[in-house]
C-alpha positions as CSV (number, residue, x, y, z in Angstrom):
1,X,99.0,82.1,137.7
2,X,99.6,82.1,133.9
3,X,96.7,82.3,131.5
4,X,96.6,81.8,127.7
5,X,94.1,82.7,125.0
6,X,92.4,80.2,122.7
7,X,94.5,78.9,119.9
8,X,94.3,80.6,116.5
9,X,94.9,78.9,113.2
10,X,97.3,80.3,110.7
11,X,96.2,80.7,107.0
12,X,98.2,77.5,106.4
13,X,96.4,75.8,109.3
14,X,93.0,77.0,108.2
15,X,93.6,75.7,104.7
16,X,94.7,72.2,106.0
17,X,91.8,72.0,108.4
18,X,89.3,72.9,105.7
19,X,90.6,70.3,103.2
20,X,90.9,67.7,105.9
21,X,87.2,68.4,106.8
22,X,86.3,67.7,103.2
23,X,88.4,64.5,103.2
24,X,90.8,66.0,100.6
25,X,94.0,65.6,102.6
26,X,95.7,64.2,105.7
27,X,98.3,65.8,107.8
28,X,100.5,65.4,110.9
29,X,101.0,67.7,113.9
30,X,104.7,67.4,114.3
31,X,106.0,69.5,117.2
32,X,105.4,72.3,119.7
33,X,107.6,75.4,120.2
34,X,107.7,78.5,122.3
35,X,108.8,82.1,122.0
36,X,109.3,85.2,124.3
37,X,108.0,87.5,121.6
38,X,104.8,89.4,122.3
39,X,102.6,88.6,119.3
40,X,99.5,90.6,120.5
41,X,99.8,93.0,117.6
42,X,100.8,90.5,115.0
43,X,98.5,89.0,112.3
44,X,98.9,85.4,113.4
45,X,97.1,84.1,110.3
46,X,100.0,85.2,108.1
47,X,102.8,83.5,110.1
48,X,104.7,80.6,108.6
49,X,107.1,80.1,111.5
50,X,107.0,81.2,115.2
51,X,109.3,84.3,115.5
52,X,112.4,83.8,117.6
53,X,111.7,80.4,118.9
54,X,113.1,79.7,122.4
55,X,112.4,76.0,122.9
56,X,111.0,73.0,121.3
57,X,108.7,71.2,123.7
58,X,107.3,67.7,124.0
59,X,103.9,66.5,122.9
60,X,103.1,64.1,125.8
61,X,99.5,63.1,125.1
62,X,96.7,63.4,122.6
63,X,93.6,65.0,124.1
64,X,90.1,64.5,122.7
65,X,87.6,67.2,122.1
66,X,86.2,67.8,125.6
67,X,82.8,68.0,124.0
68,X,83.0,64.8,122.1
69,X,83.4,66.4,118.6
70,X,85.4,65.2,115.6
71,X,86.8,68.5,114.4
72,X,88.9,69.5,117.4
73,X,92.0,67.8,118.8
74,X,94.0,68.6,121.9
75,X,97.7,68.1,122.7
76,X,99.3,68.0,126.1
77,X,102.6,69.8,125.6
78,X,105.4,70.4,128.1
79,X,108.6,72.5,128.3
80,X,111.3,72.1,130.9
81,X,114.3,74.2,131.8
82,X,117.0,71.6,131.4
83,X,120.2,73.4,130.3
84,X,118.2,76.7,129.9
85,X,120.8,79.5,130.4
86,X,118.4,82.4,130.8
87,X,114.8,82.8,132.0
88,X,112.1,84.0,129.6
89,X,108.4,84.5,129.6
90,X,106.5,82.0,127.5
91,X,104.5,84.7,125.4
92,X,103.3,82.2,122.8
93,X,103.3,78.5,122.0
94,X,102.8,77.0,118.6
95,X,102.0,73.7,116.9
96,X,103.6,72.8,113.6
97,X,102.1,70.5,110.9
98,X,103.0,69.0,107.6
99,X,100.7,67.7,104.9
100,X,101.0,64.0,104.3
101,X,102.2,64.3,100.7
102,X,105.6,64.0,99.1
103,X,107.6,67.2,99.2
104,X,105.4,69.0,101.8
105,X,107.0,71.4,104.1
106,X,106.5,71.7,107.9
107,X,104.8,75.0,108.6
108,X,103.2,76.9,111.5
109,X,99.7,75.4,112.1
110,X,98.3,77.2,115.2
111,X,99.4,79.8,117.8
112,X,98.4,80.2,121.4
113,X,99.3,83.6,122.9
114,X,99.5,84.5,126.5
115,X,97.1,86.7,128.4
116,X,99.4,86.3,131.5
117,X,102.6,84.4,130.5
118,X,104.3,81.7,132.5
119,X,108.0,82.4,133.2
120,X,110.4,79.6,132.4
121,X,113.3,79.9,134.8
122,X,116.9,79.1,133.8
123,X,118.7,76.0,135.1
124,X,122.3,75.2,134.3
125,X,122.4,71.6,135.5
126,X,119.1,69.7,136.1
127,X,115.5,69.9,135.3
128,X,114.0,72.1,138.1
129,X,110.8,73.2,136.4
130,X,108.3,71.8,133.9
131,X,105.5,73.8,132.3
132,X,102.6,71.9,130.8
133,X,99.7,73.1,128.8
134,X,96.7,71.7,126.9
135,X,96.3,73.1,123.4
136,X,93.1,72.5,121.5
137,X,92.9,73.3,117.8
138,X,90.4,72.8,115.0
139,X,91.6,70.0,112.7
140,X,88.6,69.7,110.4
141,X,88.4,65.8,110.7
142,X,90.2,64.0,113.5
143,X,90.5,60.8,111.3
144,X,92.6,62.7,108.8
145,X,95.2,63.9,111.5
146,X,98.1,62.3,113.2
147,X,100.0,63.7,116.2
148,X,103.6,62.9,116.9
149,X,103.7,62.0,120.6
150,X,107.0,61.8,122.5
151,X,107.5,58.0,123.1
152,X,109.3,58.8,126.3
153,X,105.9,59.7,127.7
154,X,104.8,56.1,127.6
155,X,105.7,53.4,130.2
156,X,106.2,49.6,129.4
157,X,104.2,46.9,131.2
158,X,107.4,45.6,132.7
159,X,108.3,49.0,134.0
160,X,104.9,49.4,135.6
161,X,105.0,45.9,137.1
162,X,108.5,46.5,138.6
163,X,107.4,49.8,139.9
164,X,104.4,48.3,141.6
165,X,106.5,45.5,143.0
166,X,108.9,47.9,144.5
167,X,106.3,50.0,146.3
168,X,107.1,50.1,150.0
169,X,104.2,50.6,152.4
170,X,104.4,51.4,156.1
171,X,102.5,48.4,157.5
172,X,102.4,50.0,160.9
173,X,99.9,52.6,159.7
174,X,96.3,52.0,160.3
175,X,93.8,52.2,157.5
176,X,92.4,55.6,157.0
177,X,89.3,56.6,155.1
178,X,91.0,59.5,153.5
179,X,94.0,57.5,152.2
180,X,94.8,54.4,150.1
181,X,95.3,51.4,152.5
182,X,97.3,48.2,152.1
183,X,96.0,45.2,154.1
184,X,98.1,42.2,155.3
185,X,96.8,39.0,156.9
186,X,93.3,37.9,156.8
187,X,90.7,40.6,156.7
188,X,87.1,39.7,157.0
189,X,84.0,41.8,156.5
190,X,80.8,41.5,158.5
191,X,78.9,42.7,155.5
192,X,79.8,42.2,151.8
193,X,81.7,45.3,150.6
194,X,80.1,47.6,148.1
195,X,81.5,50.1,145.6
196,X,80.8,53.8,145.6
197,X,77.6,53.3,143.7
198,X,76.3,50.8,146.4
199,X,76.8,47.7,144.2
200,X,78.2,44.6,146.0
201,X,81.6,43.2,144.9
202,X,81.5,39.7,143.6
203,X,83.2,36.9,145.4
204,X,86.1,35.0,143.8
205,X,84.3,31.7,144.0
206,X,81.3,33.1,142.2
207,X,83.4,34.9,139.6
208,X,85.3,31.8,138.8
209,X,82.1,29.9,138.2
210,X,80.2,32.6,136.3
211,X,83.0,34.1,134.1
212,X,85.3,32.0,132.0
213,X,88.0,33.1,129.6
214,X,87.7,30.9,126.5
215,X,91.2,31.8,125.3
216,X,89.8,32.6,121.8
217,X,88.9,36.2,122.3
218,X,85.6,35.3,123.9
219,X,84.3,34.8,127.5
220,X,81.5,32.9,128.9
221,X,79.3,34.6,131.5
222,X,76.6,32.7,133.3
223,X,76.6,30.1,130.5
224,X,76.5,32.7,127.6
225,X,79.5,33.4,125.3
226,X,80.4,37.0,124.5
227,X,83.1,38.9,122.6
228,X,84.4,41.7,124.8
229,X,84.5,45.2,123.2
230,X,87.9,46.5,122.0
231,X,88.5,49.2,124.6
232,X,90.7,51.2,122.2
233,X,87.7,51.6,119.9
234,X,85.2,52.6,122.6
235,X,84.4,56.2,123.5
236,X,84.7,56.8,127.3
237,X,83.0,59.5,129.3
238,X,86.3,60.6,130.7
239,X,89.9,60.8,129.7
240,X,91.6,62.1,126.5
241,X,90.8,60.2,123.3
242,X,91.2,60.4,119.6
243,X,87.8,59.8,117.9
244,X,88.1,58.7,114.2
245,X,85.4,58.5,111.6
246,X,82.3,60.6,111.0
247,X,80.0,61.0,113.9
248,X,76.5,62.6,113.8
249,X,74.4,63.9,116.6
250,X,70.7,64.3,116.9
251,X,71.4,67.5,118.7
252,X,74.5,69.7,118.8
253,X,76.9,69.0,121.6
254,X,76.6,71.4,124.5
255,X,79.4,73.4,126.2
256,X,79.0,72.3,129.9
257,X,80.2,75.7,131.1
258,X,78.0,78.0,129.0
259,X,75.2,75.6,128.0
260,X,75.6,76.8,124.4
261,X,75.8,74.3,121.5
262,X,79.0,74.0,119.6
263,X,79.1,75.3,116.1
264,X,81.4,74.1,113.4
265,X,82.9,76.9,111.3
266,X,83.7,76.6,107.6
267,X,85.1,78.7,104.8
268,X,82.9,81.7,103.8
269,X,80.8,82.1,100.7
270,X,81.9,84.0,97.6
271,X,81.7,87.8,97.9
272,X,80.5,90.1,95.1
273,X,82.9,92.4,93.2
274,X,82.2,95.4,91.0
275,X,85.0,97.3,89.2
276,X,84.7,100.4,86.9
277,X,87.3,102.5,85.2
278,X,87.5,106.1,86.5
279,X,88.6,108.2,83.5
280,X,89.0,111.3,85.6
281,X,91.5,109.9,88.0
282,X,92.9,107.2,85.6
283,X,92.3,104.5,88.1
284,X,89.9,101.6,88.9
285,X,87.2,102.0,91.5
286,X,86.2,98.8,93.2
287,X,83.4,97.8,95.5
288,X,83.3,94.5,97.5
289,X,80.1,93.1,98.9
290,X,80.2,90.6,101.8
291,X,79.1,87.0,101.0
292,X,75.6,86.0,102.2
293,X,77.3,83.3,104.4
294,X,80.4,83.9,106.5
295,X,80.9,80.3,107.3
296,X,79.9,81.0,111.0
297,X,83.2,82.7,111.5
298,X,84.0,86.4,111.1
299,X,85.5,87.5,107.8
300,X,89.2,88.4,108.5
301,X,90.0,90.0,105.1
302,X,89.2,90.0,101.4
303,X,91.9,89.2,98.8
304,X,91.4,91.4,95.7
305,X,93.5,90.2,92.8
306,X,94.2,92.1,89.6
307,X,96.5,91.9,86.6
308,X,97.2,93.1,83.1
309,X,94.9,91.0,80.9
310,X,97.9,90.1,78.7
311,X,100.0,88.5,81.4
312,X,99.5,85.6,83.9
313,X,100.8,87.1,87.2
314,X,98.2,88.4,89.6
315,X,98.8,91.1,92.2
316,X,97.0,90.7,95.5
317,X,95.6,93.6,97.5
318,X,94.4,92.9,101.1
319,X,91.0,94.6,101.7
320,X,89.8,95.0,105.3
321,X,86.2,94.1,106.1
322,X,85.5,97.7,107.3
323,X,86.7,99.3,104.0
324,X,85.1,97.5,101.1
325,X,85.4,100.3,98.5
326,X,88.6,101.8,97.2
327,X,90.7,102.6,94.1
328,X,93.5,100.9,92.3
329,X,96.1,103.2,90.7
330,X,99.2,102.7,88.6
331,X,97.1,102.0,85.5
332,X,98.5,101.9,82.0
333,X,96.3,103.3,79.3
334,X,94.9,101.8,77.0
335,X,95.5,98.4,78.5
336,X,92.8,96.0,79.7
337,X,92.8,94.5,83.2
338,X,91.4,91.4,85.0
339,X,90.0,91.3,88.5
340,X,88.7,88.7,91.0
341,X,88.3,88.5,94.8
342,X,87.8,86.0,97.6
343,X,86.7,86.2,101.3
344,X,88.8,84.7,104.1
345,X,87.9,83.7,107.7
346,X,89.7,81.7,110.3
347,X,88.9,78.5,108.6
348,X,90.0,79.4,105.1
349,X,89.3,81.2,101.9
350,X,86.2,81.2,99.7
351,X,86.3,80.4,96.1
352,X,87.1,83.4,93.9
353,X,84.5,85.5,92.1
354,X,84.3,85.1,88.3
355,X,87.0,87.1,86.6
356,X,85.9,90.6,85.6
357,X,87.7,92.2,82.6
358,X,87.7,96.0,82.4
359,X,89.4,98.1,79.7
360,X,90.9,101.4,80.6
361,X,89.2,103.1,77.7
362,X,85.6,103.7,76.8
363,X,84.9,101.4,73.9
364,X,81.7,103.1,72.8
365,X,81.2,104.9,69.4
366,X,80.1,108.6,69.6
367,X,78.8,110.2,66.5
368,X,76.9,113.0,64.8
369,X,75.2,113.2,61.4
370,X,74.2,116.0,59.1
371,X,71.3,115.9,56.5
372,X,72.8,118.8,54.6
373,X,70.4,121.4,56.0
374,X,71.6,125.0,55.8
375,X,71.4,125.4,59.6
376,X,74.4,123.3,60.1
377,X,72.7,121.6,63.1
378,X,73.7,117.9,63.5
379,X,71.9,114.9,65.1
380,X,73.7,113.0,67.8
381,X,74.2,109.3,67.0
382,X,75.4,106.1,68.6
383,X,76.4,106.6,72.3
384,X,76.2,110.4,71.9
385,X,72.4,110.3,71.8
386,X,70.9,112.2,74.7
387,X,74.2,113.6,75.9
388,X,74.6,117.3,76.9
389,X,77.6,119.5,76.2
390,X,77.7,122.6,78.3
391,X,80.4,125.3,78.6
392,X,81.6,127.7,81.3
393,X,80.9,125.1,84.0
394,X,77.5,123.9,82.8
395,X,76.8,120.2,82.6
396,X,78.9,118.4,80.0
397,X,78.4,114.6,79.8
398,X,81.4,114.2,77.5
399,X,83.8,115.2,80.3
400,X,84.0,111.5,81.4
401,X,83.4,109.7,78.1
402,X,85.5,108.6,75.1
403,X,88.5,110.7,74.0
404,X,87.1,113.9,75.7
405,X,87.2,112.3,79.2
406,X,90.9,111.4,78.9
407,X,92.1,114.8,77.6
408,X,94.5,116.4,80.2
409,X,95.3,120.0,80.2
410,X,98.0,119.8,83.0
411,X,100.9,118.4,80.9
412,X,104.2,120.3,80.7
413,X,107.5,119.3,79.0
414,X,111.1,119.8,80.0
415,X,111.1,123.3,78.4
416,X,108.1,124.4,80.6
417,X,105.7,124.3,77.6
418,X,102.0,123.8,78.5
419,X,100.1,121.1,76.5
420,X,96.8,119.4,76.4
421,X,97.3,115.6,76.3
422,X,95.0,114.1,73.6
423,X,94.6,110.3,73.7
424,X,94.8,108.2,70.6
425,X,91.4,107.6,69.0
426,X,89.9,106.5,65.7
427,X,87.6,108.3,63.2
428,X,85.0,107.2,60.7
429,X,83.6,109.6,58.2
430,X,81.0,109.2,55.5
431,X,79.8,111.7,52.9
432,X,77.0,111.2,50.4
433,X,76.1,114.4,48.7
434,X,73.2,112.8,46.7
435,X,71.1,112.2,49.9
436,X,72.7,114.5,51.3
437,X,74.2,112.9,54.4
438,X,77.5,113.3,56.2
439,X,78.5,111.5,59.4
440,X,81.4,111.8,61.9
441,X,82.1,109.1,64.4
442,X,84.9,108.6,67.0
443,X,86.0,105.7,69.3
444,X,88.9,104.9,71.5
445,X,88.8,101.5,69.9
446,X,89.1,100.8,66.2
447,X,85.7,99.5,65.2
448,X,86.3,98.4,61.6
449,X,88.4,98.6,58.4
450,X,86.7,101.9,57.4
451,X,88.0,103.6,60.5
452,X,91.2,105.6,60.3
453,X,93.8,106.7,62.8
454,X,94.7,110.4,62.5
455,X,98.4,110.6,61.5
456,X,99.3,112.7,64.6
457,X,99.0,109.3,66.4
458,X,101.5,107.4,64.2
459,X,105.3,107.0,64.2
460,X,106.2,106.6,60.5
461,X,109.9,105.7,61.2
462,X,109.1,102.8,63.5
463,X,105.7,102.0,61.9
464,X,103.7,101.9,65.1
465,X,100.7,103.7,66.6
466,X,101.3,106.3,69.3
467,X,99.2,106.6,72.5
468,X,98.8,110.4,72.4
469,X,99.7,113.7,70.9
470,X,100.4,116.9,73.0
471,X,98.7,120.0,71.6
472,X,100.0,123.3,72.9
473,X,97.5,125.0,75.3
474,X,98.5,128.4,74.0
475,X,99.3,130.0,70.7
476,X,103.0,129.9,70.0
477,X,105.6,132.5,70.7
478,X,109.2,132.4,69.7
479,X,111.9,132.8,72.4
480,X,115.6,132.4,71.6
481,X,114.7,130.7,68.3
482,X,112.4,128.1,70.0
483,X,108.6,128.0,69.6
484,X,107.0,128.0,73.1
485,X,103.6,127.5,74.7
486,X,103.3,129.5,77.8
487,X,100.7,131.6,79.6
488,X,100.9,135.4,80.0
489,X,102.9,136.3,76.8
490,X,102.1,138.0,73.5
491,X,101.8,135.2,70.9
492,X,104.2,135.7,68.0
493,X,102.7,136.8,64.6
494,X,104.1,138.3,61.4
495,X,106.3,135.3,60.8
496,X,106.0,133.0,57.8
497,X,105.3,129.3,58.0
498,X,108.9,128.3,57.3
499,X,110.4,130.2,60.2
500,X,107.7,128.9,62.5
501,X,108.4,125.4,61.4
502,X,112.1,125.9,62.1
503,X,111.4,127.3,65.6
504,X,109.2,124.3,66.4
505,X,111.6,121.6,65.2
506,X,114.5,123.4,67.0
507,X,113.1,121.9,70.2
508,X,114.1,118.4,69.0
509,X,117.4,117.2,70.6
510,X,119.2,113.9,71.0
511,X,117.8,112.4,67.8
512,X,114.2,113.0,68.9
513,X,111.8,114.5,66.3
514,X,108.5,114.7,68.1
515,X,108.2,118.5,68.1
516,X,106.6,120.1,65.0
517,X,104.2,122.7,63.8
518,X,100.4,122.6,64.1
519,X,99.2,120.4,61.2
520,X,96.3,119.3,59.1
521,X,96.0,115.9,60.9
522,X,95.7,117.4,64.4
523,X,93.3,120.0,63.1
524,X,91.2,117.2,61.6
525,X,91.1,115.2,64.9
526,X,90.0,118.3,66.9
527,X,87.4,119.4,64.4
528,X,85.8,116.0,64.6
529,X,85.8,116.0,68.4
530,X,84.4,119.5,68.6
531,X,81.7,118.7,65.9
532,X,80.4,115.6,67.6
533,X,80.6,117.1,71.1
534,X,78.5,120.2,70.3
535,X,76.5,118.7,67.4
536,X,76.8,121.7,65.1
537,X,78.9,123.1,62.2
538,X,78.4,126.6,63.6
539,X,81.3,126.7,66.0
540,X,80.8,130.4,66.8
541,X,77.3,129.7,68.1
542,X,79.0,127.8,70.9
543,X,82.0,130.1,71.5
544,X,82.7,133.2,69.3
545,X,86.3,133.6,70.2
546,X,88.2,136.9,69.9
547,X,86.7,137.5,66.4
548,X,84.2,140.0,67.9
549,X,87.1,142.1,69.0
550,X,87.5,143.5,65.5
551,X,90.0,146.4,65.2
552,X,91.1,146.3,68.9
553,X,94.1,144.0,69.5
554,X,95.5,140.6,69.8
555,X,94.8,138.9,73.2
556,X,97.8,137.7,75.2
557,X,98.0,134.0,76.1
558,X,96.4,132.8,79.4
559,X,93.3,134.9,79.1
560,X,91.1,131.8,79.5
561,X,93.0,130.2,82.4
562,X,90.2,131.0,84.8
563,X,87.3,129.9,82.6
564,X,85.2,127.3,84.3
565,X,84.4,123.9,82.9
566,X,86.2,121.9,80.2
567,X,85.4,124.5,77.6
568,X,84.2,128.1,77.6
569,X,85.0,131.7,76.9
570,X,85.7,135.0,78.7
571,X,82.3,136.5,79.3
572,X,83.2,140.2,79.6
573,X,85.2,142.5,77.3
574,X,87.0,140.6,74.6
575,X,85.9,136.9,74.4
576,X,88.8,134.6,73.8
577,X,87.7,130.9,74.0
578,X,89.2,127.6,75.1
579,X,88.3,124.2,73.9
580,X,89.2,121.6,76.5
581,X,92.2,123.6,77.6
582,X,93.4,124.5,74.0
583,X,93.1,128.3,74.1
584,X,91.9,130.1,71.0
585,X,91.5,127.0,68.8
586,X,90.1,129.7,66.5
587,X,89.6,133.4,66.5
588,X,92.5,135.2,68.1
589,X,95.1,134.3,65.5
590,X,94.8,132.3,62.3
591,X,97.2,129.4,62.7
592,X,99.6,128.1,60.1
593,X,98.5,124.6,59.3
594,X,101.4,122.5,58.1
595,X,101.3,119.4,55.9
596,X,99.3,121.1,53.1
597,X,100.6,122.6,49.9
598,X,98.4,124.0,47.0
599,X,99.4,124.4,43.4
600,X,96.8,125.8,40.9
601,X,93.8,124.5,42.8
602,X,95.3,121.1,43.4
603,X,95.7,120.2,47.1
604,X,98.7,118.1,48.2
605,X,99.3,116.7,51.7
606,X,102.0,114.8,53.6
607,X,101.3,112.2,56.3
608,X,104.7,112.3,58.1
609,X,105.2,115.4,60.2
610,X,109.0,114.9,60.1
611,X,109.0,115.5,56.4
612,X,106.9,118.7,56.2
613,X,108.2,121.3,53.7
614,X,106.6,124.2,51.8
615,X,106.0,124.4,48.1
616,X,106.6,120.7,47.4
617,X,104.3,118.7,45.2
618,X,106.1,115.4,44.9
619,X,106.8,112.5,47.4
620,X,106.4,112.6,50.3
621,X,103.5,114.8,49.4
622,X,100.5,113.3,47.5
623,X,97.6,114.8,45.6
624,X,94.1,114.4,47.1
625,X,91.3,113.2,44.9
626,X,89.1,116.3,44.9
627,X,90.0,119.7,43.3
628,X,89.7,123.0,45.0
629,X,87.4,125.8,43.7
630,X,88.6,129.4,43.4
631,X,86.8,131.8,45.6
632,X,87.6,135.3,46.9
633,X,86.3,134.7,50.4
634,X,82.8,133.2,50.8
635,X,80.7,131.1,53.2
636,X,81.7,127.4,53.2
637,X,78.9,125.0,52.2
638,X,80.8,121.8,51.7
639,X,84.1,120.0,52.2
640,X,86.0,117.7,49.8
641,X,86.3,114.0,50.8
642,X,89.0,111.6,49.7
643,X,88.3,108.1,50.9
644,X,92.0,107.2,50.7
645,X,92.9,110.2,52.8
646,X,89.7,111.0,54.9
647,X,91.7,113.2,57.4
648,X,92.6,115.8,54.7
649,X,89.6,118.0,54.2
650,X,89.3,121.4,52.5
651,X,86.4,123.6,51.4
652,X,85.1,122.8,47.9
653,X,81.8,124.7,47.7
654,X,80.6,128.1,48.8
655,X,77.7,130.6,48.9
656,X,77.4,134.3,49.7
657,X,75.1,134.0,52.8
658,X,77.5,136.0,55.0
659,X,78.6,133.0,57.1
660,X,75.1,132.3,58.4
661,X,74.5,128.9,56.8
662,X,76.1,125.5,56.5
663,X,79.7,125.7,58.0
664,X,79.1,129.3,58.9
665,X,82.8,130.1,58.2
666,X,85.0,131.9,55.7
667,X,86.9,130.1,52.9
668,X,89.4,131.6,50.5
669,X,91.1,129.8,47.6
670,X,93.2,131.5,44.9
671,X,92.8,130.2,41.4
672,X,96.5,129.9,40.6
673,X,100.0,129.8,42.1
674,X,101.6,127.9,45.0
675,X,100.2,128.4,48.5
676,X,100.3,127.1,52.0
677,X,97.4,127.1,54.5
678,X,96.3,128.8,57.7
679,X,93.0,128.1,59.5
680,X,90.8,129.4,62.3
681,X,90.7,133.1,61.5
682,X,92.2,136.1,63.3
683,X,91.2,138.8,65.7
684,X,91.1,141.6,63.0
685,X,88.8,139.7,60.6
686,X,85.4,140.2,62.4
687,X,82.5,137.9,63.4
688,X,81.8,135.1,60.9
689,X,85.3,135.2,59.5
690,X,86.9,133.2,62.3
691,X,85.8,129.8,63.4
692,X,86.6,126.1,63.5
693,X,86.3,125.6,59.7
694,X,87.8,128.9,58.5
695,X,90.3,128.2,55.8
696,X,92.7,130.4,53.8
697,X,95.8,130.1,51.7
698,X,98.9,132.3,51.2
699,X,102.4,132.3,49.9
700,X,104.9,130.4,52.1
701,X,106.7,133.7,52.6
702,X,103.6,135.5,53.7
703,X,103.5,137.0,57.2
704,X,100.6,138.8,59.0
705,X,99.8,140.3,62.4
706,X,96.7,138.1,62.4
707,X,98.5,134.8,61.6
708,X,100.4,132.8,64.2
709,X,101.3,129.3,65.1
710,X,100.7,126.4,67.6
711,X,103.2,123.8,68.8
712,X,102.7,120.1,68.7
713,X,104.6,117.2,70.3
714,X,104.0,113.7,69.0
715,X,104.8,110.8,71.4
716,X,108.1,110.0,69.7
């Protein structure tokens, strides 16, 4: 014997039922269909049509809720095998519905699947078999729903009258208690007959005298006039009926089989949604929390929607109830994104959460200030207050914050060069020597008009900001006329700045011009990041670099590849250092720093890396506002500051404290002649002579075994 599961609403059906329950719409159940497809593994809620429909059946009758409710309707549907050319199992039956509005489409409303399907046999000529089933579905409010019933299922009064008149009865049969009997002739009863409840039947003479049809819709019974009830508007205790209107109950209706009260389900409450940006994985982490009320129906799924804040189209991610945490990838930096979510049960969907807007960048300001004290110790400011900055694997809070958290040391280009990806960020500097007070601040978001973008993040040809600059992980070496950044090689030295510049730009092909030599603007950006992170001007107190290796040798690239943490140094033997993947930012080789030219203590700079050239003091080079001071190598105590060009800094004051105060680094400025600049200090110079602020000048044709280069690649 066939057996079928309870009907399940589709998402379309659940939505119609919910809105009908609220009185917001009306709809019509239009037809019934069947299929031979096994849908046991199918998410029925997402169906719009029944797959591979075999037949369209007839809706013969409307069935009321067997428990007298107003939110459930039944249909008596039937399928026959007239002209059916092949047998099939009725694996599922479906009801379709259409909203009663102009332009509405007929869609799948509910599906009933088989636990043990009935087989519909084929028949080439006549109807040999009919399969009927009662399908009950939630409709929200029965008064809002119409069911298309096959008019062929009704009989006219004339048809019934004729059929009764043509009934032939075998009058030879005797009356039997177990059968319907037809009596002829006079039949008399010794006792007045009674009905099954023991009530006596009335006699015709008495009925005629006590009940009178007044022909105006009323009757008179025993002298009193009544208006009979409209039977079509009366609820009966048996039979299938459509009950319209709102009905209330003092107590919930009871299921006669289980004795349990019926419960009316509704859409769930609104869930909670939390979203944070994960700088490490460059993705969004989300957490959904189930609503306090599930609408008395299990949550089927959560719909998590997200989009680029600048566009209108949302992308929907289906989240299962047993996996409410996850990650959204494919994020573009530095865009901002919107998020919202809703819960869904069999009845429908909840309202959405409020929209959450999350940027992919940390919008905080991180800073440090210096009161001019000789120690060079800085005070953390803004969001940097209280943060720790460890090396060699010790705790470093900056690893997930601001520009530091986005730096990526795993980048390679098509030549196989290794780079550190440095995100675009903005800088604000102040300097007041009268107090004295100097400040450095950075943010991934431009915070005001007095903040500047380092020129390494700007495309001067197209006049637009760039999202990043790639800084070579390793000191450069020249191979086949090209400047490279690779591990395990001896970095090239004893080459002048002009030849290094040529080797760097030789990598540019197909009209691209992103490759160039290490320059003053990238140095400025990394000096500021280092200074704020470690809150000191004494870089060698954090990591000495290879400067302590005086008189030994230059260290090959890759020596720090196994250093733990974001920054650190080799702890045995020679001590090369790495700052966030940039090996030997200072100490192993002094690095030619392009974009600077000196003439007789006047400093000139150029903003556009594509126009760098040595010994030029006219456009595109400009003169900074502060003069240099001649010194034959002393400890730096102050830097010049040009408000119009805050990214171009050079030492302007010195003392003879053997690199133990203020900037704790060596500075050398010749009093006359034309010079270019190298920074950071080299392996043969000794402790104190090689650090973050170390600054020296030389002729553009100068070459030294302690001076090398570093490759840069702008995002052009």
